[in-house]
Kinemage of the C-alpha trace (Angstrom):
@kinemage 1
@onewidth
@group {chain A} dominant
@subgroup {mainchain}
@vectorlist {calphas} color= white
{ca met a 1} P 61.049 88.588 -62.258
{ca ser a 2} L 61.956 88.971 -58.634
{ca ser a 3} L 65.546 88.357 -57.671
{ca his a 4} L 64.667 87.241 -54.157
{ca pro a 5} L 65.531 83.669 -53.388
{ca arg a 6} L 62.721 81.158 -52.940
{ca gly a 7} L 61.066 81.662 -49.640
{ca gln a 8} L 62.436 85.142 -48.962
{ca gly a 9} L 60.058 88.096 -48.840
{ca ser a 10} L 57.103 85.728 -48.539
{ca thr a 11} L 54.328 86.772 -46.232
{ca ser a 12} L 53.581 83.167 -45.145
{ca lys a 13} L 55.049 82.097 -41.831
{ca ser a 14} L 56.736 78.774 -41.396
{ca lys a 15} L 55.001 76.324 -38.986
{ca pro a 16} L 56.873 75.510 -35.794
{ca pro a 17} L 58.079 71.938 -35.447
{ca arg a 18} L 55.591 69.600 -33.734
{ca asp a 19} L 56.560 68.457 -30.293
{ca lys a 20} L 56.368 64.698 -30.233
{ca lys a 21} L 56.045 64.603 -26.462
{ca lys a 22} L 52.780 66.519 -26.474
{ca his a 23} L 49.676 64.464 -27.231
{ca arg a 24} L 46.718 66.083 -28.786
{ca thr a 25} L 43.479 65.584 -26.893
{ca pro a 26} L 41.193 63.388 -29.019
{ca thr a 27} L 37.867 64.710 -30.064
{ca pro a 28} L 35.184 63.146 -27.892
{ca asn a 29} L 33.029 60.654 -29.668
{ca asn a 30} L 29.365 60.953 -28.877
{ca thr a 31} L 28.804 57.255 -29.361
{ca asn a 32} L 31.123 56.376 -26.468
{ca arg a 33} L 29.972 59.082 -24.111
{ca asp a 34} L 27.646 58.563 -21.220
{ca pro a 35} L 23.993 59.046 -22.261
{ca phe a 36} L 23.461 61.491 -19.410
{ca glu a 37} L 26.581 63.474 -20.315
{ca gln a 38} L 25.831 64.176 -23.981
{ca asn a 39} L 22.468 65.753 -23.156
{ca arg a 40} L 23.841 68.177 -20.620
{ca asp a 41} L 23.301 71.785 -21.733
{ca glu a 42} L 25.287 74.904 -20.887
{ca asn a 43} L 23.022 75.907 -17.993
{ca asp a 44} L 23.605 72.542 -16.278
{ca ser a 45} L 19.955 71.572 -16.560
{ca pro a 46} L 18.656 68.261 -15.193
{ca leu a 47} L 20.037 65.225 -16.952
{ca thr a 48} L 17.766 63.289 -19.277
{ca pro a 49} L 18.835 60.065 -20.956
{ca ser a 50} L 18.720 59.808 -24.701
{ca ala a 51} L 16.665 57.145 -26.389
{ca asn a 52} L 19.319 56.414 -29.029
{ca ser a 53} L 22.247 56.301 -26.633
{ca tyr a 54} L 23.589 53.323 -24.794
{ca thr a 55} L 25.687 52.769 -21.736
{ca ala a 56} L 28.916 50.845 -21.537
{ca val a 57} L 28.007 49.235 -18.210
{ca pro a 58} L 27.582 45.477 -18.785
{ca ile a 59} L 24.371 43.811 -17.636
{ca ile a 60} L 24.941 40.562 -15.782
{ca glu a 61} L 22.934 37.590 -17.013
{ca arg a 62} L 21.370 35.881 -14.006
{ca gly a 63} L 19.964 32.849 -15.783
{ca his a 64} L 16.369 34.011 -16.243
{ca gly a 65} L 16.648 35.568 -19.683
{ca his a 66} L 16.477 32.362 -21.688
{ca ile a 67} L 13.507 31.136 -19.656
{ca ala a 68} L 11.613 34.368 -20.265
{ca lys a 69} L 12.398 34.284 -23.987
{ca glu a 70} L 11.315 30.662 -24.266
{ca leu a 71} L 8.147 31.380 -22.323
{ca ile a 72} L 7.334 34.226 -24.682
{ca asn a 73} L 7.935 32.034 -27.719
{ca met a 74} L 6.108 29.039 -26.217
{ca asp a 75} L 2.375 28.989 -26.691
{ca pro a 76} L 0.407 28.208 -23.487
{ca phe a 77} L -1.514 25.518 -25.332
{ca glu a 78} L 1.759 23.879 -26.354
{ca val a 79} L 2.955 24.028 -22.740
{ca arg a 80} L -0.195 22.197 -21.652
{ca ile a 81} L 0.200 19.560 -24.373
{ca arg a 82} L 3.811 18.815 -23.451
{ca phe a 83} L 3.035 18.688 -19.745
{ca thr a 84} L 0.133 16.307 -20.362
{ca gln a 85} L 2.412 14.043 -22.399
{ca gln a 86} L 4.947 13.984 -19.586
{ca leu a 87} L 2.228 13.101 -17.080
{ca ala a 88} L 1.033 10.252 -19.288
{ca ser a 89} L 4.558 8.800 -19.495
{ca leu a 90} L 5.297 8.852 -15.756
{ca asn a 91} L 6.579 5.702 -14.067
{ca ala a 92} L 8.431 4.751 -10.889
{ca ser a 93} L 11.623 6.455 -12.093
{ca val a 94} L 12.780 9.445 -10.063
{ca thr a 95} L 14.326 11.005 -13.158
{ca gly a 96} L 11.008 11.211 -14.989
{ca ala a 97} L 9.235 12.724 -11.997
{ca ser a 98} L 12.056 15.236 -11.509
{ca lys a 99} L 11.958 16.357 -15.137
{ca thr a 100} L 8.190 16.768 -15.042
{ca ala a 101} L 8.370 18.758 -11.804
{ca gln a 102} L 11.136 20.949 -13.221
{ca tyr a 103} L 8.988 21.579 -16.286
{ca ala a 104} L 6.087 22.658 -14.061
{ca leu a 105} L 8.349 25.010 -12.100
{ca lys a 106} L 9.947 26.334 -15.262
{ca tyr a 107} L 6.559 27.566 -16.465
{ca arg a 108} L 5.349 28.605 -13.036
{ca asp a 109} L 3.520 31.557 -14.555
{ca leu a 110} L 1.069 29.004 -15.961
{ca asp a 111} L 0.709 27.102 -12.692
{ca glu a 112} L -3.093 27.224 -12.742
{ca asp a 113} L -3.205 25.690 -16.231
{ca leu a 114} L -0.642 23.022 -15.372
{ca his a 115} L -2.501 22.128 -12.187
{ca ser a 116} L -5.686 21.734 -14.220
{ca cys a 117} L -3.741 19.372 -16.507
{ca ile a 118} L -3.005 17.166 -13.489
{ca leu a 119} L -6.688 17.046 -12.572
{ca glu a 120} L -7.749 16.354 -16.154
{ca gln a 121} L -5.238 13.537 -16.501
{ca leu a 122} L -6.409 11.959 -13.241
{ca glu a 123} L -10.092 12.217 -14.179
{ca arg a 124} L -9.685 11.140 -17.802
{ca ala a 125} L -11.844 8.110 -18.550
{ca gly a 126} L -9.259 6.206 -20.586
{ca asn a 127} L -6.442 6.684 -18.103
{ca ser a 128} L -5.072 3.525 -16.518
{ca met a 129} L -4.994 2.829 -12.820
{ca asn a 130} L -1.188 2.591 -12.843
{ca asn a 131} L -0.783 6.029 -14.395
{ca arg a 132} L -3.062 7.564 -11.787
{ca ala a 133} L -0.911 6.046 -9.066
{ca asn a 134} L 2.219 7.450 -10.723
{ca ile a 135} L 0.660 10.913 -10.880
{ca met a 136} L -0.243 10.644 -7.184
{ca tyr a 137} L 3.396 9.955 -6.346
{ca phe a 138} L 4.396 12.797 -8.667
{ca ile a 139} L 2.273 15.250 -6.656
{ca glu a 140} L 4.442 14.585 -3.613
{ca his a 141} L 7.570 15.114 -5.706
{ca leu a 142} L 6.197 18.370 -7.120
{ca cys a 143} L 5.417 19.708 -3.643
{ca asp a 144} L 8.967 18.955 -2.507
{ca met a 145} L 10.547 20.833 -5.400
{ca ala a 146} L 8.060 23.698 -5.154
{ca ala a 147} L 8.919 24.159 -1.471
{ca arg a 148} L 12.631 24.209 -2.337
{ca glu a 149} L 12.004 26.827 -5.014
{ca asn a 150} L 9.811 28.900 -2.635
{ca his a 151} L 6.888 28.629 -5.053
{ca tyr a 152} L 4.017 27.581 -2.801
{ca asp a 153} L 1.201 28.040 -5.318
{ca tyr a 154} L 1.363 24.393 -6.374
{ca ile a 155} L 1.141 23.361 -2.708
{ca arg a 156} L -1.857 25.604 -2.081
{ca met a 157} L -3.681 24.226 -5.113
{ca met a 158} L -2.888 20.677 -3.992
{ca gln a 159} L -4.347 21.438 -0.561
{ca arg a 160} L -7.446 22.874 -2.201
{ca asp a 161} L -8.087 19.925 -4.548
{ca ile a 162} L -6.664 17.009 -2.554
{ca leu a 163} L -10.087 15.426 -2.049
{ca arg a 164} L -10.795 15.660 -5.770
{ca met a 165} L -7.468 13.953 -6.501
{ca val a 166} L -8.206 11.173 -4.040
{ca asp a 167} L -11.619 10.596 -5.637
{ca ala a 168} L -9.966 10.283 -9.049
{ca val a 169} L -7.199 7.896 -7.949
{ca ala a 170} L -9.360 5.739 -5.656
{ca pro a 171} L -13.024 6.198 -6.702
{ca glu a 172} L -15.981 5.225 -4.562
{ca asp a 173} L -17.095 2.470 -6.955
{ca gly a 174} L -14.069 0.335 -6.048
{ca ser a 175} L -12.406 0.546 -9.468
{ca gly a 176} L -9.241 1.906 -7.866
{ca ala a 177} L -9.071 -0.320 -4.796
{ca ala a 178} L -5.440 -1.159 -5.526
{ca asn a 179} L -4.602 2.542 -5.346
{ca val a 180} L -5.932 2.977 -1.812
{ca lys a 181} L -2.555 2.042 -0.347
{ca val a 182} L -0.885 4.461 -2.740
{ca val a 183} L -3.144 7.287 -1.616
{ca arg a 184} L -2.465 6.501 2.030
{ca lys a 185} L 1.295 6.509 1.533
{ca val a 186} L 1.234 9.829 -0.289
{ca leu a 187} L -1.071 11.399 2.297
{ca gln a 188} L 1.160 10.259 5.147
{ca ala a 189} L 4.215 11.630 3.357
{ca leu a 190} L 2.510 14.974 2.741
{ca gln a 191} L 1.474 15.153 6.386
{ca his a 192} L 4.990 14.226 7.526
{ca lys a 193} L 6.383 17.081 5.434
{ca ser a 194} L 3.748 19.529 6.752
{ca phe a 195} L 2.109 19.966 3.359
{ca leu a 196} L -1.203 18.701 4.768
{ca leu a 197} L -2.767 19.045 8.187
{ca ala a 198} L -3.271 15.977 10.353
{ca gln a 199} L -6.994 16.684 10.553
{ca thr a 200} L -7.309 16.684 6.758
{ca val a 201} L -5.463 13.392 6.450
{ca ser a 202} L -7.568 11.751 9.158
{ca glu a 203} L -10.791 12.825 7.440
{ca ile a 204} L -9.630 11.381 4.122
{ca glu a 205} L -8.571 8.173 5.889
{ca glu a 206} L -12.140 7.714 7.069
{ca leu a 207} L -13.328 7.926 3.476
{ca leu a 208} L -10.713 5.442 2.265
{ca lys a 209} L -11.835 2.760 4.714
{ca glu a 210} L -15.027 2.315 2.714
{ca arg a 211} L -13.162 2.093 -0.608
{ca asp a 212} L -10.730 -0.663 0.323
{ca thr a 213} L -12.732 -3.494 -1.225
{ca leu a 214} L -12.005 -7.051 -2.324
{ca pro a 215} L -9.420 -7.898 -5.043
{ca asp a 216} L -12.254 -8.908 -7.394
{ca asn a 217} L -12.821 -5.243 -8.196
{ca ile a 218} L -9.312 -4.712 -9.560
{ca gly a 219} L -9.341 -7.620 -11.993
{ca leu a 220} L -7.047 -9.980 -10.068
{ca ser a 221} L -9.607 -12.800 -9.900
{ca ser a 222} L -11.448 -14.730 -12.570
{ca pro a 223} L -14.440 -12.960 -14.137
{ca pro a 224} L -17.889 -14.131 -13.028
{ca asp a 225} L -20.118 -16.275 -15.202
{ca pro a 226} L -22.327 -13.947 -17.282
{ca ser a 227} L -25.178 -16.484 -17.232
{ca ser a 228} L -25.319 -16.438 -13.433
{ca thr a 229} L -25.155 -12.655 -13.211
{ca pro a 230} L -28.410 -10.810 -13.975
{ca leu a 231} L -28.089 -7.965 -16.438
{ca gln a 232} L -28.718 -4.575 -14.904
{ca pro a 233} L -30.718 -2.049 -16.945
{ca asn a 234} L -28.009 0.587 -16.605
{ca ser a 235} L -25.039 -1.739 -16.968
{ca ser a 236} L -23.838 -0.069 -20.169
{ca ser a 237} L -23.717 3.323 -18.531
{ca arg a 238} L -21.817 1.898 -15.534
{ca asn a 239} L -19.200 0.400 -17.832
{ca lys a 240} L -18.649 3.752 -19.461
{ca met a 241} L -18.565 5.859 -16.321
{ca gly a 242} L -16.974 3.931 -13.494
{ca ala a 243} L -17.059 0.156 -13.835
{ca pro a 244} L -14.004 -1.697 -12.520
{ca gln a 245} L -11.360 -1.908 -15.220
{ca arg a 246} L -9.881 -5.334 -15.912
{ca leu a 247} L -6.098 -5.318 -15.827
{ca asp a 248} L -4.193 -7.473 -18.255
{ca lys a 249} L -1.096 -9.432 -17.323
{ca lys a 250} L 1.288 -6.781 -18.619
{ca gln a 251} L -0.264 -4.034 -16.508
{ca ile a 252} L -0.123 -6.210 -13.398
{ca glu a 253} L 3.565 -7.013 -13.983
{ca thr a 254} L 4.318 -3.334 -14.582
{ca arg a 255} L 2.589 -2.410 -11.337
{ca ile a 256} L 4.569 -5.021 -9.406
{ca glu a 257} L 7.875 -3.730 -10.806
{ca glu a 258} L 6.980 -0.118 -10.040
{ca asp a 259} L 5.958 -0.962 -6.477
{ca arg a 260} L 9.215 -2.861 -5.965
{ca glu a 261} L 11.232 0.116 -7.238
{ca arg a 262} L 9.400 2.543 -4.956
{ca his a 263} L 9.850 0.248 -1.973
{ca lys a 264} L 13.614 0.173 -2.500
{ca arg a 265} L 13.724 3.956 -2.751
{ca leu a 266} L 11.606 4.257 0.398
{ca arg a 267} L 14.097 2.132 2.326
{ca glu a 268} L 16.880 4.450 1.207
{ca asn a 269} L 15.115 7.611 2.422
{ca ile a 270} L 13.285 6.271 5.467
{ca trp a 271} L 15.958 7.616 7.835
{ca ala a 272} L 15.672 11.197 6.554
{ca ile a 273} L 13.991 13.800 8.751
{ca pro a 274} L 12.457 16.837 7.019
{ca lys a 275} L 13.990 20.172 7.887
{ca ala a 276} L 11.873 22.385 10.119
{ca val a 277} L 10.989 25.623 8.346
{ca pro a 278} L 8.978 27.831 10.727
{ca gly a 279} L 6.704 30.474 9.310
{ca asn a 280} L 6.019 28.949 5.907
{ca ser a 281} L 2.914 30.438 4.374
{ca phe a 282} L 1.677 27.184 2.846
{ca asn a 283} L 1.037 25.494 6.220
{ca gly a 284} L -0.311 28.451 8.136
{ca gly a 285} L 2.996 29.414 9.715
{ca ala a 286} L 3.436 26.131 11.598
{ca ala a 287} L 6.884 24.619 11.832
{ca gly a 288} L 7.491 21.194 10.331
{ca pro a 289} L 8.469 18.152 12.427
{ca asp a 290} L 12.105 18.146 13.454
{ca glu a 291} L 14.381 15.678 15.191
{ca phe a 292} L 13.335 16.758 18.689
{ca asp a 293} L 9.640 16.199 17.963
{ca lys a 294} L 10.406 12.814 16.436
{ca leu a 295} L 12.361 11.695 19.499
{ca trp a 296} L 9.697 13.089 21.828
{ca glu a 297} L 6.958 11.084 20.118
{ca glu a 298} L 8.932 7.842 19.827
{ca thr a 299} L 10.425 7.827 23.346
{ca ser a 300} L 8.414 5.880 25.920
{ca asp a 301} L 7.182 7.364 29.178
{ca leu a 302} L 9.391 7.404 32.261
{ca gly a 303} L 8.896 4.300 34.425
{ca glu a 304} L 10.357 2.463 37.421
{ca asp a 305} L 12.760 0.510 35.228
{ca asp a 306} L 14.211 3.743 33.881
{ca leu a 307} L 14.853 5.037 37.418
{ca val a 308} L 16.627 1.816 38.398
{ca leu a 309} L 18.766 2.045 35.273
{ca tyr a 310} L 19.677 5.666 35.977
{ca arg a 311} L 20.595 4.773 39.592
{ca glu a 312} L 22.878 1.945 38.484
{ca glu a 313} L 24.575 4.138 35.884
{ca gly a 314} L 25.146 6.847 38.513
{ca glu a 315} L 26.746 4.368 40.929
{ca glu a 316} L 29.053 3.062 38.206
{ca arg a 317} L 30.144 6.575 37.284
{ca ser a 318} L 30.782 7.498 40.928
{ca lys a 319} L 32.877 4.375 41.392
{ca ala a 320} L 34.862 5.151 38.241
{ca cys a 321} L 35.529 8.705 39.475
{ca val a 322} L 36.862 7.419 42.822
{ca glu a 323} L 39.187 4.946 41.107
{ca trp a 324} L 40.464 7.600 38.727
{ca thr a 325} L 41.121 10.020 41.618
{ca glu a 326} L 43.144 7.392 43.515
{ca glu a 327} L 45.232 6.527 40.457
{ca phe a 328} L 45.860 10.206 39.757
{ca ala a 329} L 46.990 10.786 43.379
{ca lys a 330} L 49.366 7.799 43.300
{ca met a 331} L 50.881 8.945 40.015
{ca his a 332} L 51.690 12.399 41.409
{ca ala a 333} L 52.944 10.959 44.722
{ca thr a 334} L 55.620 8.878 42.961
{ca glu a 335} L 56.855 11.916 41.074
């Protein structure tokens, strides 16, 4: 046995004490490294990102992700069905029209399909006269929101098919005579907001003069005696296609309430002047009416009475200036 004490004569060297102040550099983790950095070779070749790597830079959500996901999950046919249901349930409420317009702008990628839904609902045979009037008011609301969202496709399609819409709301056979006033109000509002040209509105007005018939065509009078009315050979086909629809008492009361609600809302917004937006693509680059144009059109021409009034006002102002000058001079003279 060796007589050396334990640890003496051993070839192993003792490890130096670890310095607590020195920190060992951690081994880089590839999962936390930049994707461009981990693919860099020794010759400093061009950087190529890795497919399995990710970056730590956060991506800001700007509010369009959930709409895109929902649009992907939503079937276009289902979008049409829901939009048609919303059109069928429209009334004089602003909330309902706003929700329907927001729905149309939410799925603006399907604007052609949704616009065709509006036409189909207007031209549907079983649709009531009141619902067609509500859809006509909704078109104005949709154009307003589309202009605010800078999505002018709905406005262009409205300009293209406005005559078709008018024919559906107020047909030539007189079945929609009560909607003639509705069409005129909407057309005037669209012209006032520069969505339609004045020439287009005037041409449609000429057509509406022939369709404003007697109240007998809208079912507000007593029905004629069938014995005194000769039967036409094609009377059955006229009843199916475009005969005047008789309105029951409930529909008439609903129409009266809706017209009263719209009239109150019109009185609230009658003072508003649309903002002039020059260079919009939907109206050919023409600027909308502003406050100056409104005052220029409503102000009367200059006459002799105006000159007399201006002369009297000038004399009163000159007299007031002389009196003020004398008082000012006396006040400084006393000081």
